[in-house]
N, C-alpha and C positions, 0 to 999 in steps of 0.2 A: 491621629489613627492615618493609616493608608489605605490608597487607594484596593478598589478591588475591579475584578473583569465582569462590565454590564453588556459588555458584547450581546450575550445570549440573554439579555434580559425578560422577553418570552418563552425562554426553553428553559436554559441550563448555568445560571450562572457559577460555575464548577471550581473555578481558580480564585484567590484572594492575596494581596500584599498585604503587609501591614505591620504595625509593632505591637509586640508581646514583652510585659514586663515580666515574664520569670524568665528572661534570658539575657537580661540587664540593661533593656530596653531597646537590643538592638535592632533592627530591621531586619524581617525574613518574609518568607516564604512559604505558601502551602500548595498543591498543584489539586489534579482533582479528587486525592488521596490522601487520608489525614491518620489515617491505621487503617492495621491488620490485623484480622482473627483467622488463626493458623493452628494446626498442630506442627511438632516441633518439625516432622520431615517435609513438611510444604513451605515453611519459612521461605522471604526472601529469598534469590542466590540471583548472585550473577549479576546484582545491581536490575533486577528484570520486577521489580516491582507489581509492576500493571498485569505480568503475566501468569498472574498465581491463579487465578480462578479456575475451577478444575481439578486444581490438584491439592486439594481438602483443605482450602485456605478462604476465607470469604474478607475481599474488600473494604476498607470506612469510606465509601466516600463522598468527598467536602458537601454536597446539596443531594437532601431529599433518602438521606440512609441514616439509618440509629446510628449511634454513638455506642460506647461501652453501656452508657447507664441508659437507655432506651430513647435517650433525648432526639431527635429528630434536626441533624444538621441545613443547615440552612445557607451554608455555600456565602457567595458575596451580598447578599441582603442584613449579614450578622452587621450588629457594630463590634462581638467580639467573639471567638469562637478556641475549642480548646482541640489540638493535635497530638498525636504522639510525637517524639521529639524526632523520632526515624524521617519521619516525615515532613519535614521540616528544611529548609534550605538558605544559607544567609542569603540578605539581600546588597548586591555590591554596591559600593559608596556610591552619592551622586547618580544612582540608574532614576531615571525617572519611574514612582510608584503607578501613575495611570497608565501610559503605554508600556509597561513594563508589565503588568498583570497578565493580560492575555497570553504572555509567553508559558506563563506556568501551564496552563489547555493548551491552545493551539499551538505553542512556539515547540514544545515538548513532544508532541502530536507527531509534527513536519520534523524536528529536528532528527528525533529516533531514529526511523527508517531513513534518513539520506546516510547517518552516519551507520547505523547498525549494518546496510545493507552493500556499505562500499561505494556511493554516491555523493560520493562528499571527495574525489580528487579533482584535483586542478584539470583542465583539460575536458570532463567527460560531456557528453552531452545529456543533459537531463529535461524529462518535461514535468510540467506540474498540471494534475489535470483538474480546472475548478480556480478561479480568481477572486475565492471570497475570504470569510474569516480566517480560515484556516491557508490558502492557496497563496495568498498576498503575503504570508508570514515565509509558507515555503519556500516563496521567488526569492527571497531577502536572504535566507540561509542559503539555499543551493550558490546564489552571487558569491556571497562572502566567501566559499568556499572554491571561488572560483570557476565554477563549471557556466556551458555557454547554456542557458536556461532558455525555454521553447513553455510557453503556457498553449495551454489547450482550451476552450472556451467552446460554449454555446453562442457566446454575447458579441458580435463584432463589439457594440459599443464600449468595449473594455479595453479594446490593441490600442487606446490614443495612451491611458494614463498607465498599462502595461508596459510598453517601450518606453517612454518621453517620464515619465517618475518611476516606473519599480524597475529601468535597465534592463528589462529582457533582449535577448536578443531575436526571436523568432513569437511570433503569435501565427495559432492555429483555428481556424472557426472550423469546430467538430462535426456540422452542421454542413458544411461543405465538400461534396465529395474527391471534389478534383483539390483539394487543401489536402485532404487523409491520404490519397493514393497519388500523387506523382513526385515522384523520385528529380531529384536537380542531380545534375554534374556536378554545378560549380556554385563554389559557396557553400554557405550552413545554410539550410534551406529544411528543416523538422519536415518527414515526412517520410513514406515505409525507407525499413531498414536503416534510417540514421541517428536513433536515441539507445544508448546505455542505458537509462533507466526510466520509467515513470511514475510519479507519485501522485496515486490518482487519492483528492481530497474530496472527492462529490459524493456528497450522503445518499443524494435522491438514486431512483434506480436507472442505470444507464448503462447500455451497450459497452461491452470488454472490448469483444474482436478487434474493431478499428483503431484503438488504442495498443493492442498486442500488435498488430500489421506497421507501427509505427515503430519498435523495437528493433536492432542490433538481433542477429544470433547470438545468444545468454544475455540479451537484455533482460530487467526485470521490471514488472511490472507491482506497484506495492499499494496497496491499496493500508491506507492509512489505518492503523491497530495492529502494524505486523502480520499484515497476513500476505501473503505472496502467490501473483498466479504467475505460474509458470507454463510455459508453452515448447514442444517439443517435437522436432521430426523424427527421420531415423538416425541410426547412428552413423561411424566411421567402420570402414573395415575392421581395423582391433578389435573394437565393440563389439563388431557383428559376429567374427570369430568364437572371440568369448562366450555368447547368446547360443550358440549353435554349441558350443562345446557343454553350457553347462543344461542345455536344454537336452540331451543327449544323454548326461547323466543322470539326468531325473525326470527323463521319460514324459517329458513334456513337449505335445503336438498340439494341431488344430483339429477343431472338428471338420470335416470336410464332405461333400458331398462332390464324387468325380464324375464327371461329365463328359460326352462325345460334345468334341469341338461342331456340329452340327446342331448341338442345342444349344449355342451361346443366346439366339435372342429370346429363346424362351427364358432362359434362367437369368437376360439383363431386364425382364419384367415381372418375374417373380424378387430380383431385389427390391425394386420399386414397391416390393408390397410388405417387405422385410421377410421374404417364405425362404430363408436360408436358413440355417443352423449347421456353420454358421460361415462359412465358407466355401464358393463354388472352383472346383479343379478344374481343370480341363485335360484330358488324356490324349493330350497330340500323338503321342506314338501309333496308340490305337484306333486314331481317329484319320490317322492317314493314310488315303486309300493305294491301291497300285496303279500306275499308268498302263 
């Protein structure tokens, strides 16, 4: 019998690597999904089995979900399991079962966004938020892709291992405002506007605005699970012209309250109370007094 991931023994042992006799005793693995119930229109497309929820399909997860016959799956707590052959992968020769099994959960959860969102190019500067079961694997993949890796963590105690054992290039303590805000002009120091992308592996509630500030323009903050958080300022002049022409064609206008210039202080007080729908516009021409 093969090994299975018990890294989440208190919660969800959702990946399993083992031996099944119905595939000629080949070593195989299955991930957090072992099957799928779907309509013809919602079947897996473009190798995105994990994203079919909400499109007329229901995944059969490896742990805690009923299989087709109603049996509850027990994942890594089982000594035997049945899975749809579509959800089986071949296990590489001489690849360890024990340390490899978690990759079928934590590995694919971090490898997938790095690849899908183009954060796998050598020389890119990638941040990994959180250094735990997901984060340490994300670091290893990002380094193998040839990127420069910054770990962002609440725990300074993880810095030594991150740099010396995992080989990260920089380590930021997210609770330290100076580290999160200061930008160095020389060398590679992860801070404001220096990262091409961040993989956020933290499951606990946490602020994301400080992470967004670390990104370069057009940088990507990816929450594991194929969720993207994007930010945007104003556009360029070509896009501004395109916008105003589109607005004129479609009669799109802001809702405004036109005010004289000597009403500014009152307007500011009203803004603080959200007492405007939705923009104040100063009538400068009619507010000017002849000398």
